[in-house]
C-alpha positions, 0 to 999 in steps of 0.5 A: 565531518561535523559532529552532528552529521557524524552522529546522525549517520551512525545512529541511522544504520546503528542496528544494521552494523550491530550497535546495542542501545548501550553502545549508542549511549556510551558513544553519545557520552563521549561525543558530549566530551568533545568540542566543535573544533575537535571535529575540524579538519586537522583535528582528532576528537579524542575523549580522556574522560575517566572510567568513574566519570563515564560510569556516573554518566551512563549508570554502567558498571565497570565490566559493562563499560568495558564491554560497550567500549570494546564492541564500539571499537569492534565495529569501527567507530572509535579507537583507543589511543593509549599513553605510554603509562596507560593513563588517559589525559589531554591538553588544549591551547588557549583557543580550545584546541587538543594539543595532545591527548590519549584516550577514546579516539573518535575520529574513525566515526568522523572518517566513516560518516559518508560511508554510513550515509551511503549505507543508509540510502541503500537500506532505505531503498531496500526497504521501499523495494520490500514494501512495494513487493509486499503490496504486490504480493497482497494484490496477487494473493487476494486476486488468487483467493477471490477467483478460487472462491468464485469458482467454488461458489459458482460450482465451476469445473476445474482443479480447484482443490489442487490449485488451493493446496498450491495457494496454501503452500505459498502462503506458508512460505510468506515471511513472518518478519522482515526479509531480503528483497531477493526473497520477496521478488521470488515469492511474487514471482511464484504468486503471479505465476499461480495467479495466471494459472488460476485466472486461465483455469477460471476463464476456461471453466466459465466459458465452458459453463456458458456454453452448457448453459446456452444449449437448448435443453438448459437455455430456460434454467440458464436465463433464470440463473442469470436473472438471480445473479445479475445485479441489474435485476435487483437494483432498481436505481435510476442511475444503472440503465440497461441500454446498449449505449454508453451512459454518463454517470449523471442522469437527466430529469426525464430519466428520473421521472421514468424510473420513478414511475416504474416503482410508484409505491416504493417503501420510504427507505427506498424513496429516501435513497432515490431522492439522495441519489437524485440529488447527487445526480442533480449536483453533478449535472449543475456542475456540468461534469459527466463521466462516461464508461470510456473514460472511466476505463481509460483512466484506470488501465489496471482495473480495465485489465481485470474488469475485461478478464472478468467480464469481457466486453462492458457495454454499460454501467450495468456490466461494470457494476457487476464486474466491480462487485466481483473484484471488490474482495480482491482489494479488501474492501468489505461488503458493508463499505460497498453497500454503504457506498452504494446507498449514499452515492447511488450504484453508478457513482459507487461504482466509479469510486470503487473503479478509482479505489482499485486502480489506485490500490494497484498502483500503490498510491492507496494502502487502505482501500476500504478506508479511502472508499469511506472517505470519498463517502464522507466527501460526498456528504459534504459536497466536496466529492469531485470524481471527474476531477480525479479521473481526468487528472489521471488522464492528463497524467498518462498524457504527460 
């Protein structure tokens, strides 16, 4: 076993097998005393350096030197080969190979190198599994919180106090430091069970609330409430069209003219925003790229599942924009980042961008959704944003 490979193997798992920083320093010093031929097959790397030499090289006191050497032997990376008189010494032949030597024997390190490499691979797999479980717990945690907050803000009926208490109990169980994957998997299972319970309660309460609002006595109030809460009523943007047909992300000139005629005396800042959005739409039209709603939903199955649970059947981009706004807090995208994306890209393109961000985050491809969305806004400003490529690329990956 080559010396370099053996030392790399033991250092990668040093903390796991109990090595301290001083132990590694002494091991390095002993390794520096050996030669390449000492690690060849049939040879034994033995170091007969004196205590005074080792103390000079490491800066250890005699007691510290003995303590570190004893720990290395207990862990099983060196052995003591004592001479009859208890002295350390050794001889080499003309080719530099050890003929006879007594002292620190490093052959256990060479013999266990493959064992340490296998242990490192297992530790790496465990670390990756823990990271994946932590990401899934984070997604479930954010979605539970968003559901509960939406229910409380909407004054929906249900045992929200009890569910909030259960949620806080689970949050208290989250580990403050690294823990085994078995513990994280158990926590994830609990979070998902609570998430299913919260989702079912939310959907049941939302349906009951809808039935109450649609009764004859409350129809007028319900219509007024819907107009107040529906973003389609407050967003005067030409990209979101309220029709019964599925519209592509890009819009044509007649649509822009019609939208412009609706608000002829718009404030300067709105006109600037509209011009920017028209420019983005015109740029995408020239490239011949168009994203329709079915393509977006099919390319992002994780988002589609959540969107249907939140909003039921999505008939147009207005519905999708509303659901995206509700799901946004679940992945940690700030309201500022979302508003900035809508201002710079227009509501439809921003909606498609956030759908892609949500799906990639749930798939573990994006660790910082807010940063990823801001990056797409910057790319759009430089003319380098090609959302259609991302969506069609995901469809191609699903087909493969």
